[in-house]
C-alpha positions as CSV (number, residue, x, y, z in Angstrom):
1,M,-5.2,-12.8,76.5
2,D,-7.7,-12.2,73.8
3,R,-6.8,-12.7,70.0
4,T,-6.9,-9.2,69.5
5,R,-4.1,-9.0,71.9
6,I,-1.9,-11.4,70.6
7,W,-2.3,-10.4,67.0
8,N,-1.0,-6.7,68.2
9,R,1.1,-6.9,70.4
10,Y,3.4,-10.2,69.2
11,L,2.4,-11.4,65.7
12,I,2.2,-8.1,63.7
13,P,6.0,-7.2,65.1
14,L,6.6,-10.2,64.1
15,V,5.5,-10.5,60.2
16,E,6.5,-6.5,59.4
17,N,9.4,-7.1,59.7
18,F,9.2,-9.3,56.1
19,V,6.6,-6.8,54.8
20,A,8.9,-3.6,55.5
21,P,11.7,-4.3,52.6
22,Y,8.6,-4.8,49.8
23,S,6.9,-1.5,51.2
24,V,10.0,0.4,50.8
25,L,10.9,-1.3,47.6
26,R,7.6,0.1,46.6
27,K,8.6,3.6,48.1
28,I,11.3,4.4,45.6
29,L,9.7,2.4,42.6
30,P,9.2,5.5,40.9
31,Q,12.5,6.7,41.3
32,I,14.0,2.9,40.1
33,L,11.7,3.7,37.0
34,L,13.1,7.0,36.2
35,L,16.6,5.8,36.5
36,G,15.7,3.1,34.0
37,L,13.6,5.1,32.0
38,A,16.8,7.8,31.6
39,V,19.7,5.2,31.6
40,Y,17.8,3.0,28.4
41,I,17.7,6.5,26.8
42,N,21.3,6.5,26.6
43,A,21.6,2.6,25.6
44,W,19.9,4.2,22.9
45,V,22.0,6.9,20.8
46,F,25.1,3.8,21.3
47,M,22.1,1.1,19.8
48,V,21.0,3.7,16.8
49,Y,24.8,5.2,16.2
50,Q,26.6,2.4,17.1
51,H,25.1,-0.4,16.4
52,L,26.0,-2.0,19.7
53,D,23.7,-4.6,21.5
54,F,21.2,-3.8,24.3
55,I,23.7,-5.0,27.2
56,S,26.9,-3.1,25.4
57,A,24.3,-0.1,25.0
58,I,23.7,0.1,28.5
59,Y,27.2,-0.3,29.6
60,A,28.4,2.4,27.5
61,G,26.1,5.0,28.4
62,V,26.4,4.4,31.7
63,N,30.1,4.5,31.4
64,V,30.0,8.1,28.9
65,V,27.4,9.6,31.9
66,T,28.9,8.8,34.7
67,T,33.0,10.2,33.2
68,V,34.6,6.2,34.2
69,G,35.4,6.2,30.6
70,L,36.0,2.5,30.2
71,Y,34.0,3.3,27.0
72,A,34.9,5.7,24.4
73,P,33.7,5.6,21.1
74,N,36.0,7.2,18.3
75,I,34.7,10.6,17.6
76,S,36.0,11.2,14.3
77,Q,34.0,8.8,13.4
78,M,31.0,9.8,14.7
79,T,28.0,11.6,12.8
80,D,27.2,15.2,13.5
81,T,23.6,14.1,14.5
82,E,25.3,11.7,17.0
83,K,28.1,14.1,18.3
84,I,24.6,16.6,19.2
85,V,21.8,14.0,20.5
86,L,25.0,12.3,23.0
87,I,25.8,16.0,23.9
88,I,22.3,16.8,25.3
89,T,21.4,13.4,26.8
90,I,24.6,13.6,28.1
91,I,24.1,16.7,30.0
92,F,20.5,15.7,31.2
93,A,21.6,12.4,31.8
94,V,24.3,13.8,34.7
95,G,21.9,15.6,36.9
96,L,19.3,13.5,36.7
97,Y,21.7,10.0,37.4
98,T,22.9,11.8,40.4
99,S,19.8,13.1,41.6
100,I,18.1,10.3,41.4
101,I,20.6,8.0,43.0
102,Q,21.2,10.2,45.8
103,S,17.4,10.3,46.3
104,I,16.9,6.1,46.2
105,V,20.0,5.9,48.9
106,S,18.6,8.4,50.8
107,T,15.1,6.5,51.4
108,V,16.4,3.2,52.0
109,I,19.0,4.5,54.3
110,N,16.9,7.1,56.1
111,R,15.5,5.6,59.5
112,S,12.6,6.8,59.6
113,T,11.8,5.6,56.0
114,W,11.4,2.1,57.5
115,Q,9.7,3.1,60.5
116,D,7.0,5.0,58.2
117,A,7.2,1.3,55.9
118,K,6.3,-0.7,59.3
119,A,4.3,2.0,60.3
120,R,1.7,1.8,57.5
121,W,1.9,-1.9,57.3
122,R,0.9,-2.5,60.9
123,G,-1.5,0.3,61.3
124,S,-3.5,-1.4,58.2
125,H,-3.6,-4.6,60.0
126,M,-4.1,-4.2,63.3
127,K,-7.2,-3.8,65.3
128,G,-9.4,-2.2,68.1
129,H,-6.3,-0.1,68.6
130,T,-6.5,4.0,68.9
131,V,-5.2,6.5,66.2
132,I,-3.7,9.5,67.6
133,V,-3.5,12.4,64.6
134,G,-1.6,15.4,65.0
135,E,0.7,17.4,65.9
136,G,2.1,19.2,69.1
137,E,3.1,18.1,72.5
138,I,0.2,17.1,73.1
139,I,0.8,14.4,70.8
140,A,3.9,13.3,72.1
141,S,2.4,13.3,75.9
142,A,-0.7,11.4,74.7
143,V,2.1,8.4,73.5
144,R,3.4,8.5,76.5
145,R,0.1,8.3,78.5
146,L,-0.7,5.4,76.3
147,E,2.6,3.6,76.3
148,R,2.3,3.0,80.6
149,L,-1.3,2.1,79.8
150,G,-0.2,-0.4,77.6
151,V,-2.6,0.6,74.7
152,D,-2.2,-0.2,70.9
153,Y,-1.2,2.7,69.0
154,I,-0.6,4.4,65.9
155,V,0.5,7.9,65.3
156,L,0.0,9.5,61.7
157,T,1.6,13.5,62.1
158,P,2.2,15.9,59.3
159,S,5.6,17.0,61.5
160,K,9.4,15.3,61.8
161,D,9.9,17.1,64.6
162,I,6.9,14.5,66.8
163,A,7.8,11.6,65.1
164,N,11.9,12.0,65.8
165,K,10.5,12.3,69.7
166,I,8.6,9.1,69.5
167,R,11.1,7.3,68.1
168,N,9.0,3.9,67.5
169,D,7.8,2.0,64.3
170,R,4.2,3.0,64.8
171,V,4.3,6.6,63.4
172,I,3.2,7.0,60.4
173,I,4.6,10.5,58.5
174,G,2.6,11.8,56.4
175,D,-0.7,14.6,56.0
176,P,-3.9,13.5,58.2
177,K,-5.8,15.3,55.5
178,D,-5.1,12.4,53.0
179,D,-7.9,9.6,53.1
180,K,-4.8,7.4,52.6
181,N,-3.1,7.6,55.2
182,L,-6.1,7.7,57.7
183,L,-6.6,4.0,56.2
184,S,-2.8,3.4,56.5
185,A,-3.5,4.4,60.3
186,G,-6.2,1.6,60.1
187,I,-9.4,4.2,61.1
188,L,-11.4,1.6,59.9
189,E,-10.1,-0.9,62.5
190,A,-8.9,1.3,65.0
191,K,-11.3,2.0,68.8
192,N,-11.2,5.4,69.1
193,A,-9.5,8.3,67.5
194,I,-7.4,11.6,68.7
195,V,-7.3,14.5,67.1
196,S,-5.2,17.4,67.6
197,M,-3.8,19.6,65.0
198,Q,-2.3,23.1,65.3
199,N,-5.0,24.5,63.6
200,D,-8.9,24.6,64.8
201,M,-9.9,23.9,61.2
202,D,-7.5,21.6,60.1
203,T,-8.5,19.3,63.4
204,L,-12.6,19.6,62.3
205,L,-11.7,18.7,58.5
206,I,-9.8,15.4,59.7
207,T,-12.7,14.8,62.3
208,L,-15.3,15.2,59.4
209,K,-13.4,12.7,57.3
210,I,-12.7,10.5,60.2
211,Q,-16.2,10.2,60.6
212,K,-17.1,9.9,56.8
213,I,-14.7,6.6,56.8
214,N,-15.9,5.2,60.1
215,P,-19.1,6.8,61.2
216,P,-19.4,4.5,64.5
217,L,-15.4,5.3,65.8
218,Q,-15.5,7.5,68.5
219,V,-13.1,10.2,68.4
220,I,-12.0,13.2,70.4
221,S,-11.1,16.2,69.6
222,V,-8.2,18.5,71.0
223,V,-9.4,22.5,70.5
224,K,-7.6,25.7,70.9
225,D,-10.4,27.7,70.9
226,S,-13.1,26.6,73.6
227,N,-15.6,28.3,71.4
228,M,-15.4,25.3,69.0
229,V,-16.6,23.1,70.8
230,D,-19.8,23.1,69.8
231,V,-19.4,22.7,65.9
232,F,-16.6,19.6,66.8
233,K,-19.8,18.2,68.0
234,T,-21.8,18.9,65.1
235,A,-19.3,17.6,63.2
236,G,-19.8,14.4,65.2
237,A,-16.8,14.3,67.7
238,D,-17.8,12.8,70.6
239,L,-15.4,14.2,73.2
240,V,-13.8,17.8,72.7
241,I,-11.2,19.0,74.8
242,P,-10.5,23.1,74.5
243,N,-7.3,22.2,75.1
244,D,-6.7,26.4,76.1
245,D,-9.5,26.9,78.5
246,I,-8.6,23.1,80.4
247,V,-5.0,25.1,81.4
248,G,-6.4,28.3,81.8
249,R,-8.7,26.5,84.8
250,I,-5.9,24.8,85.8
251,T,-3.8,27.8,86.6
252,A,-5.9,29.6,88.2
253,A,-7.2,27.1,90.0
254,A,-3.3,26.1,91.2
255,A,-3.4,29.7,92.0
256,I,-6.4,29.3,94.5
257,S,-4.9,26.1,95.9
258,N,-2.1,23.9,95.9
259,N,-3.6,20.5,95.7
260,V,-5.2,20.1,92.5
261,A,-5.1,17.4,91.0
262,G,-7.6,17.8,87.7
263,V,-10.4,19.6,86.0
264,I,-14.0,18.5,84.7
265,F,-14.6,18.8,81.0
266,H,-15.9,22.4,80.1
267,D,-19.1,20.9,78.6
268,R,-19.5,19.0,81.6
269,S,-19.2,21.5,84.4
270,E,-17.2,24.7,84.5
271,N,-15.8,25.5,88.2
272,L,-15.4,21.7,89.2
273,I,-12.1,20.6,90.2
274,I,-10.0,17.3,91.1
275,G,-8.2,18.3,94.5
276,L,-5.6,15.3,95.9
277,F,-5.6,16.0,99.9
278,E,-3.3,14.3,102.4
279,I,-5.0,13.3,105.6
280,K,-3.2,15.2,109.0
281,K,-6.0,14.5,111.7
282,E,-8.6,11.8,111.7
283,I,-12.9,13.3,110.7
284,K,-15.5,11.4,109.4
285,I,-16.7,11.8,105.7
286,K,-19.8,14.0,106.9
287,D,-17.0,16.6,108.0
288,L,-16.1,17.9,105.3
289,P,-17.2,20.9,103.9
290,P,-20.1,20.9,101.9
291,G,-20.2,21.2,98.7
292,I,-17.6,19.2,98.4
293,L,-17.9,15.6,97.1
294,P,-15.4,12.9,98.2
295,L,-14.0,10.7,95.1
296,A,-12.0,7.8,96.6
297,I,-10.1,7.5,99.8
298,I,-6.2,6.4,99.2
299,E,-5.4,4.1,101.5
300,E,-1.3,4.4,103.4
301,D,0.0,0.8,101.0
302,G,-1.4,2.5,97.5
303,K,-5.2,1.0,97.3
304,L,-7.9,2.7,95.7
305,N,-10.9,2.7,98.0
306,P,-14.2,3.9,96.7
307,Y,-16.6,2.5,99.1
308,F,-17.2,4.7,102.3
309,E,-20.5,6.2,103.9
310,K,-21.0,9.0,105.9
311,D,-19.8,8.0,109.0
312,T,-16.7,6.7,107.4
313,L,-12.9,7.5,109.6
314,L,-10.6,8.9,107.7
315,K,-7.1,7.7,109.0
316,K,-3.9,10.3,109.1
317,G,-2.4,9.1,106.2
318,E,-4.4,8.0,103.6
319,K,-5.2,10.6,100.8
320,L,-8.7,11.9,99.9
321,V,-9.7,12.5,96.4
322,V,-12.0,15.0,96.3
323,L,-14.7,17.0,93.6
324,G,-15.5,20.6,93.9
325,D,-14.8,24.3,94.3
326,P,-11.1,25.5,94.4
327,N,-12.5,27.9,96.6
328,L,-13.8,25.6,99.0
329,F,-10.3,23.4,99.0
330,K,-8.5,25.7,102.1
331,K,-11.7,24.9,104.5
332,V,-11.0,21.4,103.1
333,K,-6.7,21.6,104.2
334,E,-7.6,23.0,107.5
335,V,-10.3,20.4,108.3
336,L,-8.0,17.9,107.4
337,G,-5.0,19.4,109.5
338,E,-2.7,20.3,106.5
């Protein structure tokens, strides 16, 4: 196992557990500072008019605003100015205290906050990983596939629904159009990036941003409109996948034959489909219909055999992977005895 793999898989998960609390603290720091300012303003009133020391003034201010009531100044001895100032500060402070404290508590106890903090630290320190950017079911599907393949990845998504579906500490919730979020995902040290937004214009903008930040990075863009393929290639995308077009081709091919197993991308060939057939009658490779290209033989024990010749005998129980026009798949089935 190489050093990058060890660093991504073992060392980063260990270190991030110690770093995450500091990341969460940094997230709530503005709220803490605002709360401190509100407390100080209340304390200032008691220091100026009640002549209390700083600690006592803070104690008095917090008690009055929170209605605990452990400290109550003598109203008859208070000047009108002091009363007016105190009324104004209490009115504003009561709502402000409640809002800020509620926000801080909500942030701290929210599981996604900790996951986001860990994912940001992990992403900015990983190397040779895949950055998945976007929203929609395609993102969740890509994550499941990468998990099975054992590929290191970080997800950057604006969708909380997608984050909840994935539910791990490799998901950053944020706007992918923000350069800071892309950097947090580790775009500078990534091996490649997959971009798939609900809107093709957003996908295009993010593709351009990634190319600007890290030009050598391989970018795979998933688009809705197949007419946008050339635009994305001009923008620097290494591979453009027209999602709706591919789904349509699979659906149409499946209507012709139930042996469809995959497609060739739109920019490679319009009519070529990958097919999978079970061999029920022994024939030789050369007996396959013209226009059908055999890719591999799947043997009975599941091993993939890509090495064969024209006279190679296809045996019963094996499976054959081919490439060709789905209109020819019916002839393939007849030849193989399906």
